C-alpha positions as CSV (number, residue, x, y, z in Angstrom):
1,M,39.0,-115.1,-34.0
2,I,41.8,-113.6,-36.1
3,L,40.6,-113.3,-39.7
4,T,43.1,-114.5,-42.2
5,M,43.4,-113.5,-45.9
6,T,41.9,-116.9,-46.9
7,N,38.9,-116.3,-44.6
8,M,38.5,-112.8,-46.1
9,I,38.5,-114.0,-49.7
10,E,35.9,-116.7,-48.9
11,K,33.7,-114.2,-47.2
12,K,34.0,-111.7,-50.1
13,N,33.1,-114.5,-52.6
14,I,29.9,-115.3,-50.6
15,E,28.8,-111.6,-50.4
16,Q,29.7,-110.8,-54.0
17,K,27.7,-113.8,-55.2
18,K,24.8,-112.6,-53.1
19,A,24.9,-109.3,-55.0
20,I,25.1,-111.0,-58.4
21,N,22.2,-113.3,-57.5
22,A,20.1,-110.4,-56.3
23,W,20.8,-108.6,-59.6
24,A,19.6,-111.7,-61.6
25,R,16.5,-112.1,-59.5
26,A,15.7,-108.4,-60.2
27,G,15.7,-109.0,-64.0
28,F,19.3,-108.0,-64.5
29,K,18.8,-104.3,-63.7
30,G,19.8,-103.0,-60.3
31,S,22.1,-101.1,-58.1
32,V,24.7,-102.5,-55.7
33,I,25.6,-100.1,-52.9
34,A,28.6,-101.5,-51.1
35,G,31.3,-100.1,-48.9
36,T,34.7,-99.4,-50.4
37,G,36.9,-102.5,-50.3
38,F,33.9,-104.8,-50.8
39,G,35.1,-105.8,-54.3
40,K,32.5,-104.0,-56.5
41,S,34.7,-104.2,-59.5
42,R,34.8,-108.0,-59.4
43,V,31.0,-108.0,-59.2
44,G,30.9,-105.9,-62.3
45,I,33.4,-108.2,-64.1
46,L,31.4,-111.3,-63.1
47,A,28.2,-109.7,-64.4
48,I,29.6,-108.6,-67.7
49,G,31.8,-111.7,-68.2
50,E,29.1,-114.3,-67.7
51,T,26.6,-112.2,-69.7
52,L,28.8,-112.1,-72.8
53,R,29.9,-115.7,-72.6
54,R,26.2,-116.6,-72.8
55,N,25.6,-114.1,-75.7
56,I,28.1,-114.9,-78.4
57,V,27.4,-111.8,-80.5
58,G,26.7,-109.5,-77.5
59,T,28.8,-106.4,-76.5
60,G,29.3,-104.8,-73.2
61,L,30.2,-101.4,-71.8
62,V,31.9,-100.4,-68.5
63,L,31.5,-96.8,-67.5
64,V,34.1,-95.3,-65.1
65,P,34.9,-91.8,-63.8
66,T,38.7,-91.7,-64.6
67,T,41.2,-93.0,-67.1
68,Q,43.1,-94.7,-64.3
69,L,40.0,-96.8,-63.6
70,Q,39.9,-97.6,-67.3
71,D,43.3,-99.2,-67.0
72,Q,42.3,-100.9,-63.7
73,F,39.2,-102.5,-65.1
74,T,41.2,-103.9,-68.1
75,E,43.6,-105.5,-65.5
76,E,40.6,-106.8,-63.6
77,F,39.2,-108.7,-66.7
78,H,42.6,-110.5,-66.9
79,K,42.8,-111.0,-63.2
80,W,39.4,-112.7,-62.9
81,G,39.7,-114.9,-66.0
82,Y,37.7,-113.0,-68.6
83,S,40.4,-112.0,-71.0
84,D,38.5,-113.8,-73.8
85,I,35.7,-111.3,-73.9
86,L,37.7,-108.1,-73.6
87,D,37.6,-107.4,-77.3
88,R,33.8,-107.2,-77.0
89,V,33.9,-104.7,-74.1
90,D,34.2,-100.9,-74.3
91,I,35.6,-99.3,-71.1
92,L,34.8,-95.6,-71.3
93,C,34.8,-92.6,-69.0
94,Y,31.5,-90.8,-68.3
95,Q,33.1,-87.7,-69.9
96,S,33.1,-89.3,-73.3
97,A,30.3,-91.9,-73.1
98,Y,27.5,-89.3,-72.7
99,K,28.2,-88.3,-76.3
100,L,27.3,-91.7,-77.7
101,Q,24.3,-91.9,-79.9
102,D,22.2,-95.0,-80.9
103,Q,24.6,-97.5,-79.5
104,S,23.2,-100.9,-78.4
105,Y,24.9,-102.9,-75.7
106,T,23.9,-106.3,-74.2
107,I,25.0,-105.1,-70.8
108,V,26.2,-101.8,-69.2
109,V,28.1,-101.7,-65.9
110,C,28.4,-98.3,-64.2
111,D,31.2,-98.0,-61.6
112,E,30.9,-95.0,-59.2
113,A,27.4,-94.7,-60.5
114,H,26.5,-91.6,-58.5
115,L,28.8,-89.7,-60.8
116,G,26.9,-90.8,-63.9
117,M,23.7,-89.2,-62.6
118,S,24.8,-85.6,-63.3
119,P,22.6,-83.8,-65.9
120,E,25.2,-84.0,-68.6
121,Y,26.3,-87.6,-68.2
122,R,22.8,-89.0,-67.8
123,K,22.3,-88.3,-71.6
124,F,23.9,-91.7,-72.2
125,F,21.0,-93.5,-70.7
126,K,18.5,-91.6,-72.8
127,N,20.4,-91.9,-76.1
128,N,21.5,-95.6,-76.0
129,S,19.9,-99.0,-75.4
130,Y,21.0,-101.9,-73.2
131,D,19.3,-105.1,-72.0
132,R,21.1,-105.4,-68.7
133,L,22.3,-102.6,-66.3
134,L,24.4,-102.9,-63.2
135,C,25.1,-99.7,-61.2
136,M,27.7,-99.8,-58.4
137,T,28.8,-97.2,-55.8
138,A,30.0,-97.0,-52.2
139,T,27.1,-94.9,-51.0
140,L,23.9,-93.4,-52.4
141,P,23.9,-89.9,-54.0
142,E,22.9,-87.3,-51.4
143,E,21.0,-85.2,-54.0
144,L,17.4,-86.5,-54.0
145,E,17.1,-85.9,-57.8
146,Y,20.2,-88.1,-58.5
147,K,19.1,-90.8,-56.1
148,S,15.6,-91.0,-57.7
149,L,17.1,-91.2,-61.2
150,L,19.5,-94.0,-60.1
151,F,16.8,-96.1,-58.6
152,K,14.5,-95.4,-61.6
153,L,17.2,-96.8,-63.9
154,A,18.4,-99.5,-61.6
155,P,16.5,-100.3,-58.4
156,L,18.4,-101.0,-55.2
157,I,19.0,-104.8,-55.1
158,Y,21.9,-105.1,-52.6
159,K,23.3,-102.8,-49.9
160,I,26.1,-103.2,-47.4
161,T,27.6,-100.3,-45.5
162,L,31.3,-99.6,-44.8
163,D,31.0,-100.6,-41.2
164,E,29.0,-103.8,-42.1
165,C,31.9,-104.7,-44.3
166,V,34.2,-104.3,-41.3
167,T,31.9,-106.4,-39.1
168,L,31.9,-109.2,-41.7
169,G,35.7,-109.1,-42.0
170,L,35.7,-108.0,-45.7
171,I,37.9,-105.1,-44.9
172,S,40.1,-104.0,-42.1
173,P,38.8,-102.3,-38.9
174,Y,39.6,-98.7,-38.5
175,E,39.7,-95.8,-35.9
176,L,38.8,-92.3,-36.9
177,F,40.1,-89.3,-34.9
178,C,38.7,-85.8,-35.3
179,V,41.4,-83.2,-34.2
180,P,40.5,-79.5,-33.7
181,V,42.7,-76.8,-35.2
182,D,42.8,-73.1,-34.4
183,L,42.8,-70.3,-37.0
184,T,45.5,-67.7,-36.7
185,T,44.4,-64.3,-35.4
186,D,44.3,-62.8,-38.9
187,E,42.5,-65.8,-40.3
188,L,39.9,-65.6,-37.5
189,D,39.3,-61.9,-38.1
190,D,38.8,-62.6,-41.8
191,Y,36.5,-65.6,-41.1
192,K,34.3,-63.5,-38.9
193,K,34.0,-60.8,-41.5
194,I,33.1,-63.3,-44.2
195,N,30.7,-65.2,-42.0
196,N,28.9,-61.9,-41.1
197,S,28.6,-61.3,-44.9
198,F,27.2,-64.8,-45.4
199,I,24.6,-64.3,-42.6
200,Y,23.6,-60.9,-44.1
201,W,23.0,-62.3,-47.6
202,K,21.4,-65.4,-46.2
203,Y,18.7,-63.2,-44.6
204,Q,18.3,-61.2,-47.8
205,L,17.5,-64.5,-49.6
206,G,15.3,-66.0,-46.9
207,Q,17.1,-67.6,-44.0
208,F,15.4,-70.9,-44.0
209,D,15.9,-71.8,-47.7
210,A,18.7,-69.5,-48.9
211,F,20.6,-72.1,-50.8
212,N,17.7,-73.2,-52.9
213,E,16.6,-69.6,-53.4
214,A,20.1,-68.6,-54.6
215,R,20.1,-71.5,-57.0
216,R,16.7,-70.6,-58.3
217,I,17.7,-66.9,-58.9
218,M,20.9,-67.8,-60.7
219,S,19.0,-70.0,-63.1
220,D,16.2,-67.5,-63.7
221,R,16.9,-65.2,-66.6
222,T,14.1,-62.9,-65.6
223,A,15.4,-62.4,-62.0
224,S,16.0,-58.8,-61.0
225,G,19.5,-57.3,-60.7
226,T,19.0,-56.9,-56.9
227,D,18.2,-60.6,-56.6
228,K,21.1,-61.6,-58.8
229,Q,23.5,-59.5,-56.6
230,A,22.2,-61.1,-53.4
231,A,22.6,-64.6,-54.8
232,S,26.1,-63.8,-56.2
233,Q,27.3,-62.3,-52.9
234,F,25.8,-65.2,-51.0
235,Y,27.8,-67.7,-53.1
236,R,31.0,-65.5,-52.8
237,A,30.7,-65.6,-49.0
238,I,30.4,-69.4,-49.1
239,R,33.5,-69.7,-51.3
240,E,35.6,-67.2,-49.3
241,R,34.6,-68.8,-46.0
242,K,35.6,-72.3,-47.2
243,K,38.9,-71.0,-48.6
244,I,39.9,-69.7,-45.2
245,V,39.3,-73.1,-43.5
246,D,40.7,-75.1,-46.5
247,F,44.0,-73.1,-46.4
248,A,44.3,-72.6,-42.6
249,A,48.0,-72.3,-41.8
250,N,47.9,-74.3,-38.6
251,K,46.7,-77.4,-40.5
252,V,50.2,-77.6,-42.0
253,S,52.0,-77.8,-38.7
254,V,49.4,-80.1,-37.1
255,M,49.5,-82.4,-40.1
256,K,53.3,-82.5,-39.9
257,D,53.1,-83.4,-36.2
258,V,50.7,-86.3,-37.0
259,V,53.0,-87.6,-39.8
260,F,56.1,-87.7,-37.6
261,K,54.1,-89.1,-34.7
262,N,53.3,-92.0,-37.0
263,I,56.4,-92.1,-39.1
264,D,56.4,-95.9,-39.4
265,R,53.0,-95.9,-41.3
266,K,52.2,-95.5,-45.0
267,M,49.8,-92.6,-45.4
268,L,47.5,-90.7,-47.7
269,V,47.0,-87.0,-47.0
270,F,43.9,-85.3,-48.4
271,S,43.3,-81.5,-48.7
272,G,40.6,-79.3,-50.2
273,A,42.6,-77.6,-53.0
274,N,45.6,-78.5,-55.2
275,D,47.7,-75.6,-54.0
276,F,47.3,-76.5,-50.4
277,T,48.0,-80.2,-51.2
278,D,51.4,-79.1,-52.6
279,K,52.0,-77.0,-49.5
280,L,51.3,-80.0,-47.2
281,C,53.6,-82.1,-49.4
282,S,56.4,-79.6,-49.1
283,A,56.1,-79.5,-45.3
284,I,57.1,-83.2,-45.1
285,H,59.5,-83.4,-48.0
286,P,61.2,-85.8,-48.9
287,L,58.7,-88.3,-47.4
288,A,55.9,-87.3,-49.8
289,L,54.8,-86.6,-53.3
290,S,51.7,-84.9,-54.6
291,Y,49.1,-86.7,-56.6
292,H,46.3,-84.5,-58.0
293,S,44.7,-83.2,-61.2
294,G,47.2,-80.4,-61.4
295,I,50.2,-82.6,-62.2
296,G,50.8,-84.6,-65.4
297,K,50.1,-88.3,-66.0
298,K,53.8,-89.2,-66.0
299,A,54.3,-87.5,-62.6
300,K,51.2,-89.3,-61.2
301,K,52.5,-92.6,-62.4
302,E,55.9,-92.0,-60.8
303,A,54.4,-91.0,-57.5
304,I,52.3,-94.2,-57.4
305,E,55.3,-96.3,-58.3
306,K,57.5,-94.7,-55.6
307,F,54.7,-95.2,-53.0
308,K,54.3,-98.8,-53.9
309,N,58.0,-99.4,-53.9
310,N,58.5,-97.7,-50.5
311,K,60.6,-94.9,-51.9
312,I,58.1,-92.5,-50.3
313,S,55.7,-93.1,-47.5
314,V,53.1,-90.4,-48.1
315,L,50.9,-89.5,-51.0
316,C,49.2,-86.1,-50.8
317,S,46.0,-85.7,-52.8
318,T,43.0,-83.5,-53.3
319,K,40.3,-85.6,-55.1
320,A,42.3,-87.8,-57.5
321,L,42.5,-90.7,-55.0
322,N,38.9,-90.6,-53.9
323,H,37.4,-93.0,-56.5
324,G,38.3,-96.6,-57.1
325,F,41.9,-96.3,-56.1
326,D,43.5,-99.3,-54.3
327,V,46.7,-98.3,-52.5
328,P,48.7,-101.3,-51.3
329,D,49.7,-101.1,-47.7
330,A,48.3,-97.7,-46.9
331,D,47.1,-98.0,-43.4
332,M,46.7,-94.3,-42.3
333,G,45.1,-91.2,-43.7
334,I,45.1,-87.5,-42.7
335,I,42.2,-85.5,-44.0
336,C,42.8,-81.7,-44.1
337,G,40.0,-80.6,-46.4
338,I,36.3,-81.4,-45.6
339,T,33.0,-81.1,-47.3
340,S,29.6,-81.9,-45.9
341,K,29.2,-84.9,-48.1
342,S,29.2,-88.3,-46.5
343,L,30.0,-89.8,-49.8
344,S,33.4,-88.1,-50.1
345,M,34.3,-89.1,-46.5
346,I,33.4,-92.7,-47.1
347,Q,35.4,-92.8,-50.3
348,R,38.4,-91.5,-48.5
349,V,38.1,-93.8,-45.5
350,G,37.8,-96.7,-47.9
351,R,41.1,-95.9,-49.5
352,L,42.7,-96.8,-46.1
353,I,41.1,-100.0,-44.9
354,R,41.7,-102.5,-47.7
355,F,42.1,-105.9,-45.9
356,Q,45.5,-106.8,-44.4
357,E,45.9,-109.3,-41.6
358,N,46.2,-107.9,-38.1
359,K,45.9,-104.3,-39.3
360,I,43.8,-101.5,-38.0
361,G,43.4,-98.5,-40.3
362,K,43.9,-95.1,-38.7
363,I,42.2,-91.9,-40.1
364,V,42.9,-88.4,-38.6
365,I,40.7,-85.5,-39.6
366,L,41.8,-82.0,-39.0
367,Y,39.0,-79.4,-38.7
368,I,38.7,-75.8,-37.7
369,K,36.8,-75.8,-34.5
370,D,33.8,-73.5,-34.0
371,S,33.6,-73.0,-37.8
372,Q,31.3,-74.2,-40.6
373,E,34.0,-76.9,-41.2
374,E,33.1,-78.5,-37.9
375,K,29.4,-78.6,-38.9
376,W,30.4,-80.2,-42.3
377,L,32.5,-82.8,-40.5
378,K,29.7,-83.8,-38.1
379,N,27.4,-84.4,-41.1
380,A,30.1,-86.2,-43.1
381,V,30.8,-88.8,-40.3
382,K,27.3,-89.3,-39.0
383,T,27.0,-92.7,-40.7
384,L,30.4,-94.0,-39.5
385,D,31.3,-96.0,-36.4
386,N,34.5,-95.6,-34.3
387,V,34.6,-91.8,-34.5
388,N,36.7,-90.3,-31.7
389,W,36.5,-86.5,-31.0
390,V,39.9,-85.7,-29.3
391,S,41.4,-82.5,-28.0
392,G,44.7,-82.6,-29.9
393,V,47.5,-84.7,-31.5
394,S,48.6,-85.8,-28.1
395,D,45.4,-87.9,-27.8
396,L,46.1,-89.9,-30.9
């Protein structure tokens, strides 16, 4: 059966109401973990809208990670028929909300809640009061400490994975292709040297728990100079090794091949650093524009408008498009910068599979074979279906 837009809206309404009902049954404190494209923002709007309509003197707060999402949530209140309560709602970024002291809210809605669990931002929850709390994110925090804190504040009450959303027809199906890329001879030599340094300092710290040991040493003021040096050199090797794979020259040419092989699609391209994002963008000029933290708000807005109006067909980003960004008609992505985090991968995949009738999203991931990046990738996609490991661009 071909799923139409009407079918999809009906199915989303049913699932979103299930999430709201589960939150109510849990005493109005809970976490909704739902794949990107599920419509978490509407769940948040429904929760805060109905709460404030029942509490004439109540106030609400929406916490978001970016100023762009502040604007988007304002639009969502109008879109879903809750304009009348907007003057009683604060929409703040985590970066400023954690400074609040002794504020009392009837309800707090946390979007991208995993970000609000960082040591600095969690101060908000200690310093302010609220009767109802709804936390929303696409996937659980991978850090055990953050996950424990989230569930202590708001127990898990509803969960649906990205692939379950696809199965139910809430978002478009997708195919994910992992394409190996070779380092140049010079890059390979540098990588081997840095990797040998990494292994050496790893053994100095204790090979089975080097990461935690390095973290402990760097936070211990009484640690010896020798231990501090070992931890510092260990971290330096990690950074330098990642820099080599993040900036690999052959990723530019392979990305360019993928773009021109799929020239009729609208695409997002992700990299691991702003400088490399700009390099990727330049390689396919004038098809693309950059969109990242290194460019101004005006330039970002112009890039989005040109993308929406089909004046460009590619947006190149680092992290700025990861969270809560809904790009109309984007049906393909190329990922050139990888971390080991499943959360980042799911966020990026979710940017590309918003529902459109008769559309299959296509995601191409470029990775340096036989490197740490390949190990990161295998970890990052372990929870996803439809992952194809291919030999090159010709197999796409």
